[in-house]
C-alpha positions as CSV (number, residue, x, y, z in Angstrom):
1,X,0.0,0.0,0.0
2,X,1.3,3.4,-1.0
3,X,2.4,5.8,1.8
4,X,0.1,8.9,1.9
5,X,1.1,12.5,2.5
6,X,-1.0,15.6,3.2
7,X,-1.3,18.4,0.7
8,X,-3.2,21.7,0.2
9,X,-5.2,21.6,-3.0
10,X,-7.3,24.2,-4.7
11,X,-10.0,22.0,-6.2
12,X,-11.6,24.9,-8.0
13,X,-11.8,28.7,-7.4
14,X,-12.7,29.4,-3.7
15,X,-12.5,25.7,-2.7
16,X,-9.4,24.8,-0.7
17,X,-9.0,21.3,0.7
18,X,-6.5,19.4,2.7
19,X,-6.1,16.2,0.8
20,X,-4.1,13.0,0.9
21,X,-1.9,11.9,-2.0
22,X,0.7,9.3,-2.7
23,X,4.1,10.0,-1.3
24,X,6.3,10.6,-4.4
25,X,9.2,8.3,-5.2
26,X,12.5,9.2,-6.9
27,X,13.1,7.9,-10.4
28,X,15.5,8.5,-13.3
29,X,14.3,12.0,-14.0
30,X,13.1,13.2,-10.5
31,X,16.1,11.9,-8.7
32,X,15.9,13.9,-5.5
33,X,13.3,13.5,-2.7
34,X,12.8,16.7,-0.7
35,X,10.9,16.9,2.6
36,X,9.2,20.3,2.3
37,X,9.8,22.6,5.3
38,X,8.1,25.8,4.2
39,X,6.3,27.4,1.2
40,X,5.2,31.0,0.8
41,X,1.9,32.5,-0.2
42,X,2.4,34.6,-3.3
43,X,0.0,36.9,-5.1
44,X,-0.3,34.3,-7.9
45,X,-1.3,31.7,-5.3
46,X,-4.0,34.0,-4.1
47,X,-5.1,34.4,-7.7
48,X,-5.4,30.7,-8.2
49,X,-7.5,30.4,-5.0
50,X,-9.8,33.2,-6.2
51,X,-9.9,32.1,-9.8
52,X,-8.2,35.2,-11.2
53,X,-4.9,33.6,-12.3
54,X,-5.3,33.0,-16.0
55,X,-2.3,30.6,-16.1
56,X,-3.5,28.1,-13.5
57,X,-5.3,24.8,-14.0
58,X,-7.5,22.9,-11.5
59,X,-7.5,20.9,-9.4
60,X,-4.0,22.0,-8.2
61,X,-1.7,21.6,-5.3
62,X,-0.3,25.1,-5.3
63,X,2.8,26.7,-4.0
64,X,5.9,27.6,-5.9
65,X,8.1,29.2,-3.2
66,X,9.4,25.9,-2.0
67,X,12.2,25.1,0.5
68,X,13.1,21.8,2.2
69,X,15.6,19.2,3.2
70,X,16.9,16.5,0.8
71,X,16.1,13.1,2.3
72,X,16.9,10.7,-0.6
73,X,18.9,10.9,-3.8
74,X,19.1,8.7,-6.8
75,X,21.5,8.0,-9.6
76,X,23.1,11.1,-11.1
77,X,22.1,13.5,-8.4
78,X,25.7,14.8,-8.1
79,X,24.8,18.4,-7.1
80,X,23.1,17.6,-3.8
81,X,23.3,15.1,-0.9
82,X,21.0,13.9,1.9
83,X,20.7,16.5,4.5
84,X,21.2,19.5,2.2
85,X,18.8,22.4,2.7
86,X,17.5,23.4,-0.7
87,X,15.2,25.7,-2.6
88,X,13.4,24.3,-5.7
89,X,13.2,26.0,-9.0
90,X,9.5,26.3,-10.0
91,X,10.1,26.4,-13.8
92,X,10.1,23.3,-15.9
93,X,10.7,23.7,-19.7
94,X,10.9,21.6,-22.8
95,X,14.4,22.7,-23.8
96,X,13.6,22.6,-27.5
97,X,11.2,25.4,-28.5
98,X,12.3,28.9,-29.7
99,X,12.2,30.5,-26.3
100,X,14.3,27.7,-24.8
101,X,16.8,27.8,-27.7
102,X,17.4,31.5,-27.2
103,X,17.9,31.0,-23.4
104,X,14.5,32.0,-22.1
105,X,13.0,28.8,-20.7
106,X,10.9,30.8,-18.3
107,X,8.6,31.5,-21.2
108,X,8.9,28.0,-22.8
109,X,6.1,27.2,-25.3
110,X,5.4,24.1,-23.1
111,X,6.1,25.8,-19.8
112,X,4.9,23.9,-16.7
113,X,5.2,25.8,-13.5
114,X,5.1,24.0,-10.2
115,X,2.1,25.1,-8.3
116,X,0.3,26.4,-11.4
117,X,0.3,23.8,-14.2
118,X,1.7,20.9,-12.2
119,X,1.5,20.2,-8.5
120,X,3.6,22.4,-6.3
121,X,5.0,22.8,-2.8
122,X,2.0,22.9,-0.4
123,X,2.7,19.2,0.5
124,X,5.0,17.2,2.7
125,X,7.3,15.7,0.1
126,X,8.3,16.4,-3.6
127,X,10.5,14.5,-6.0
128,X,12.4,16.8,-8.4
129,X,15.4,16.7,-10.7
130,X,18.7,17.5,-8.9
131,X,19.2,20.3,-11.4
132,X,16.2,22.1,-9.9
133,X,17.7,22.2,-6.4
134,X,19.9,25.0,-5.1
135,X,21.7,24.9,-1.7
136,X,20.4,27.4,0.8
137,X,22.7,29.7,2.9
138,X,23.5,28.0,6.2
139,X,22.4,31.0,8.3
140,X,19.0,31.4,6.8
141,X,15.9,30.0,8.4
142,X,13.6,28.0,6.1
143,X,10.8,30.5,6.6
144,X,13.1,33.4,5.4
145,X,14.6,31.3,2.6
146,X,11.2,31.3,1.0
147,X,11.9,34.9,0.0
148,X,14.7,33.8,-2.3
149,X,12.1,32.9,-5.0
150,X,10.3,36.3,-5.1
151,X,13.8,37.9,-5.1
152,X,14.6,36.0,-8.2
153,X,11.5,37.5,-9.7
154,X,12.8,40.9,-8.9
155,X,16.2,40.1,-10.4
156,X,14.4,39.0,-13.6
157,X,12.4,42.2,-13.8
158,X,15.4,44.4,-13.4
159,X,17.2,42.4,-16.0
160,X,14.2,42.8,-18.4
161,X,14.2,46.5,-17.6
162,X,17.9,46.8,-18.4
163,X,18.2,48.9,-15.3
164,X,21.2,51.2,-15.0
165,X,22.7,53.6,-12.5
166,X,21.5,56.6,-14.4
167,X,17.9,55.5,-14.5
168,X,15.1,57.0,-12.3
169,X,12.9,54.1,-11.3
170,X,9.3,54.0,-10.2
171,X,8.2,50.8,-8.3
172,X,4.4,50.7,-8.1
173,X,3.4,48.7,-5.1
174,X,5.4,48.0,-1.9
175,X,4.0,44.6,-0.8
176,X,6.1,41.4,-0.7
177,X,7.1,41.7,-4.4
178,X,7.7,45.5,-4.3
179,X,9.9,45.2,-1.2
180,X,12.0,42.5,-2.9
181,X,12.2,44.7,-6.1
182,X,13.5,47.6,-4.0
183,X,16.2,45.3,-2.4
184,X,17.5,44.4,-5.9
185,X,17.0,47.8,-7.6
186,X,19.0,49.7,-4.9
187,X,22.1,47.6,-5.9
188,X,22.1,49.4,-9.3
189,X,22.6,52.8,-7.6
190,X,19.7,54.4,-9.5
191,X,17.2,56.9,-8.0
192,X,14.1,55.1,-6.7
193,X,10.5,56.2,-6.2
194,X,8.1,53.8,-4.5
195,X,4.3,54.3,-4.6
196,X,1.7,52.5,-2.5
197,X,-1.5,53.2,-0.5
198,X,-0.2,52.2,3.0
199,X,1.9,54.7,4.9
200,X,3.6,52.0,7.0
201,X,4.8,50.3,3.9
202,X,6.1,53.5,2.4
203,X,8.0,54.3,5.6
204,X,9.6,50.9,5.4
205,X,10.5,51.6,1.8
206,X,12.3,54.8,2.7
207,X,14.2,52.9,5.5
208,X,15.2,50.3,2.9
209,X,16.6,52.6,0.3
210,X,13.8,54.4,-1.5
211,X,14.7,58.0,-2.3
212,X,11.1,59.2,-2.5
213,X,7.7,57.7,-1.8
214,X,4.2,58.5,-3.0
215,X,0.9,57.7,-1.2
216,X,-1.5,57.0,-4.1
217,X,-4.5,57.8,-1.9
218,X,-3.2,61.2,-0.8
219,X,-0.9,62.4,-3.6
220,X,-1.1,62.8,-7.4
221,X,1.3,60.3,-8.8
222,X,1.8,62.2,-12.1
223,X,2.7,65.5,-10.3
224,X,4.9,63.7,-7.8
225,X,6.8,61.7,-10.5
226,X,7.6,65.0,-12.2
227,X,8.7,66.6,-8.9
228,X,11.0,63.7,-8.0
229,X,12.7,63.2,-11.4
230,X,15.3,65.3,-13.1
231,X,13.8,68.3,-15.0
232,X,10.3,66.8,-14.4
233,X,11.0,64.1,-17.0
234,X,9.3,61.2,-15.3
235,X,10.7,57.8,-14.5
236,X,12.9,56.3,-17.2
237,X,11.9,52.8,-15.9
238,X,8.6,51.8,-14.2
239,X,7.9,48.4,-12.7
240,X,4.4,47.2,-11.9
241,X,4.5,45.4,-8.5
242,X,0.8,46.2,-7.8
243,X,-0.7,44.4,-10.8
244,X,-4.1,46.1,-10.5
245,X,-6.6,46.8,-13.2
246,X,-5.4,50.4,-13.5
247,X,-1.7,50.0,-12.9
248,X,-0.5,49.6,-16.5
249,X,-2.4,52.7,-17.6
250,X,-0.9,54.6,-14.7
251,X,2.6,53.6,-15.6
252,X,2.1,54.5,-19.3
253,X,1.0,58.0,-18.1
254,X,3.9,58.7,-15.7
255,X,6.8,57.1,-17.5
256,X,9.0,59.5,-19.4
257,X,9.7,59.4,-23.2
258,X,11.8,56.4,-24.4
259,X,11.3,54.8,-21.0
260,X,10.7,51.1,-20.2
261,X,7.5,49.8,-18.5
262,X,7.7,46.3,-17.0
263,X,4.5,44.4,-16.4
264,X,4.3,41.4,-14.1
265,X,0.6,40.7,-13.5
266,X,-1.7,37.9,-14.7
267,X,-5.1,39.6,-14.4
268,X,-7.4,39.2,-17.4
269,X,-9.7,42.0,-16.2
270,X,-10.2,44.5,-19.1
271,X,-8.3,47.7,-18.7
272,X,-8.3,50.8,-20.9
273,X,-4.9,51.4,-22.5
274,X,-4.5,53.6,-25.5
275,X,-1.8,53.3,-28.1
276,X,-1.1,57.0,-28.0
277,X,0.8,56.9,-24.7
278,X,3.0,54.1,-26.0
279,X,3.6,55.3,-29.5
280,X,4.0,59.1,-28.7
281,X,6.6,58.4,-26.1
282,X,8.1,55.4,-27.9
283,X,7.8,53.4,-24.7
284,X,9.1,49.8,-24.4
285,X,6.4,47.8,-22.6
286,X,7.9,44.5,-21.6
287,X,6.5,41.5,-19.7
288,X,8.6,39.8,-17.0
289,X,7.5,36.3,-16.1
290,X,8.9,34.1,-13.3
291,X,12.7,34.0,-13.4
292,X,15.3,32.8,-15.8
293,X,17.8,30.7,-13.8
294,X,18.3,33.4,-11.2
295,X,18.4,31.3,-8.1
296,X,22.2,31.0,-7.7
297,X,22.6,34.7,-8.4
298,X,20.2,35.6,-5.5
299,X,21.8,33.0,-3.2
300,X,25.2,34.6,-3.9
301,X,23.8,38.0,-3.1
302,X,22.4,36.7,0.2
303,X,25.7,35.0,1.1
304,X,27.7,38.2,0.3
305,X,25.4,40.3,2.5
306,X,24.2,42.4,-0.4
307,X,20.6,41.2,0.1
308,X,19.1,40.7,3.6
309,X,16.3,38.2,3.9
310,X,16.6,37.7,7.7
311,X,13.3,37.8,9.6
312,X,11.4,39.5,6.8
313,X,8.4,37.2,7.2
314,X,5.4,38.8,8.9
315,X,3.2,35.7,9.5
316,X,3.5,31.9,9.5
317,X,0.7,29.3,9.6
318,X,0.9,25.5,9.7
319,X,0.1,24.3,6.1
320,X,-2.9,22.4,7.4
321,X,-4.3,25.8,8.4
322,X,-3.9,27.1,4.9
323,X,-7.6,28.2,4.8
324,X,-7.0,30.4,7.8
325,X,-3.9,31.8,6.1
326,X,-5.7,32.7,2.9
327,X,-8.6,34.2,4.8
328,X,-6.2,36.3,6.8
329,X,-4.5,37.4,3.6
330,X,-7.8,38.5,2.2
331,X,-8.3,40.9,5.1
332,X,-5.4,43.0,3.7
333,X,-4.3,43.7,7.2
334,X,-1.6,46.4,7.0
335,X,0.7,44.2,9.1
336,X,1.0,41.6,6.3
337,X,4.3,41.6,4.5
338,X,4.8,37.9,3.7
339,X,2.8,34.9,4.8
340,X,4.6,31.5,4.9
341,X,3.1,28.0,5.4
342,X,5.3,25.7,7.5
343,X,5.2,21.9,7.2
344,X,6.8,20.8,10.5
């Protein structure tokens, strides 16, 4: 009889269940068995739960910010050994399509993301290829190590933006993703403006390196972006970490001529965007999806002390209390920064 493990499954939008599934076994391809220790709640997970993530399929064991301990290895797993603390790459790609051939497997034609298209990390064990495992910094708690994954998303977005020291950057949104974006963007030495609706988050952004902040409920973002940029030019790069219905239109409005606008959201809600803003300013509007082999880069930044992930988690829940965690997240309590589910 197969050994059973517990997992959190979104059966369909708004229906979350704790299920039992077969404990995975290693094989020739998935030659590392990982005991999951923690997995974060991301905005895309919330979107899957509420049915607003256009990329997801159901039913699905969600979770793509996945850390744990290697408990078994098979033939060829030369990169890791039993006892290693690892984070798991969420991207699986075919390796043959145009995107893969030009080095962009994060947008593979046959992309399968753990937690979106195939079962993810809200479960007790996962079997994965050794190539998808990266060794965690020794000093980092499992809960905090979850933040490596959203930091890779930030590295990817800054790469897509071709961010440079002479840029003037607007980060729209200062939640978990926005704060990770700030931690990476500040390494470039550019001027940074952060906009949000919560004063406490804006205060934290200033403490963490933002040059200016804008409260969207109290201040006019167009006027403030002119005030805070050289000669009133507007940001040369704008990155959407809010991913709301109106955020793209806002960024097209405020970004200066010849600037770059980076989108990261998966909403399919209709939004009004005119060609005039893009064409008249000759803006580059670029999508940034997931991350393209950025895990080791982020781990190196953490190990060198250039990125601090220590005790940045605001709340933890046992994974069997996932419903409570998602319900709490939906309250939009201002104390929420990052919620993590723990498996022990």
